C-alpha positions in Angstrom: 14.9 24.1 7.4 13.1 25.5 4.1 10.5 22.9 1.8 8.4 23.6 -0.9 4.8 23.3 0.1 4.9 20.0 -1.9 7.7 18.7 -0.1 5.1 19.4 2.8 2.4 17.8 1.5 4.8 14.8 0.1 5.9 14.6 3.9 3.2 14.9 5.7 1.6 11.3 3.7 4.0 9.5 4.6 3.7 10.6 7.8 0.4 9.7 8.0 1.0 6.5 6.2 3.2 5.7 9.6 0.7 7.1 12.2 -2.4 5.6 10.5 -1.8 2.4 8.4 1.8 1.2 9.6 1.5 1.0 12.9 -1.8 0.2 13.3 -1.2 -2.0 10.6 -5.3 -1.2 8.8 -5.4 -2.2 5.8 -9.0 -0.7 5.9 -6.5 2.8 5.5 -4.6 2.0 2.9 -6.6 3.1 0.0 -6.6 6.6 1.4 -2.4 6.6 1.7 -0.7 4.0 -1.2 -2.3 4.7 -5.3 -3.9 1.3 -6.7 -1.0 1.1 -9.4 1.4 1.3 -6.4 5.5 -0.2 -7.6 7.0 -2.9 -4.2 10.0 -3.2 -4.5 10.7 -5.8 -1.4 10.9 -8.9 -3.2 9.9 -10.3 0.5 6.2 -8.6 -0.5 4.1 -9.5 -3.3 3.7 -6.1 -5.7 0.5 -4.1 -6.0 -2.0 -2.0 -3.7 -3.9 -5.4 -2.4 -1.2 -7.9 -1.8 0.1 -4.8 0.4 -2.9 -5.4 2.2 -3.7 -9.0 2.6 0.8 -8.3 3.7 -0.7 -6.3 6.8 -2.9 -8.0 7.5 -1.0 -11.2 7.7 1.3 -9.0 9.9 -1.0 -7.8 12.1 -2.8 -11.2 12.6 1.0 -12.9 13.5 2.6 -9.5 15.4 -0.8 -7.2 16.5 1.6 -5.5 19.5 4.4 -4.4 16.6 5.9 -0.4 16.9 7.2 1.4 14.2 8.9 3.8 15.7 10.3 7.2 13.1 13.0 8.5 14.2 13.6 10.9 11.6 12.5 11.7 8.2 13.6 13.3 5.0 11.8 15.1 2.2 13.4 15.8 -0.7 10.8 16.6 -4.5 8.7 14.2 -4.2 10.8 11.0 -2.4 10.5 10.5 1.3 13.1 8.4 3.6 11.9 7.4 7.0 15.2 5.5 9.0 12.9 3.9 12.4 12.9 1.2 14.4 11.0 -1.9 13.9 10.2 -4.1 17.0 7.1 -7.3 16.2 7.0 -7.7 20.6 7.7 -5.8 23.7 11.5 -7.3 24.3 12.5 -7.6 20.4 15.0 -5.6 19.2 13.9 -5.4 16.0 15.4 -3.9 12.9 17.2 -0.5 11.6 15.3 0.0 8.7 15.5 2.7 5.9 12.3 3.0 3.6 12.4 5.2 0.5 8.5 6.1 -1.1 8.2 8.1 -4.1 4.6 10.6 -4.1 2.5 11.2 -7.1 -0.5 12.9 -7.0 -1.0 12.6 -3.1 -0.5 9.1 -3.0 2.0 6.8 -2.5 3.2 5.4 -5.9 6.5 3.7 -5.3 8.6 2.1 -1.9 11.8 0.9 -1.7 13.4 0.0 1.5 16.0 -1.8 3.5 16.8 -3.5 6.7 19.5 -4.5 9.7 18.9 -6.6 12.7 19.5 -4.4 16.0 22.3 -6.4 17.8 23.1 -6.2 21.1 27.3 -6.0 22.2 28.5 -5.5 18.7 32.1 -3.7 18.3 30.0 -0.5 17.6 29.0 1.5 20.5 26.7 3.4 18.9 22.9 2.8 18.1 21.8 2.5 14.4 19.1 5.1 15.4 
């Protein structure tokens, strides 16, 4: 797969954010990855970088063993798309999630996401992953 140097850098920023911010739910690491004027499109999270930090702190307190298991990631210019499995607790089926991030000047500037419950026994035997 051929990527430009900029695309590889954008992918590295987003995957680094997963490793250092989202998996450990480390709000202290947010400033290294998220732009000060961060635009949030998830309607369950207040907009802005400081609100994201508070949200991460709340989630970490409620579900300290949550996992964000990245299954695949794609980059197209300044947009990075990540498909992953979120489990709040070890025995939780969790959610299948797709995040879209826009990277600008080496930081995540904007975020969109869609989620669906992972279920057992549905009509489709294929995994969402």
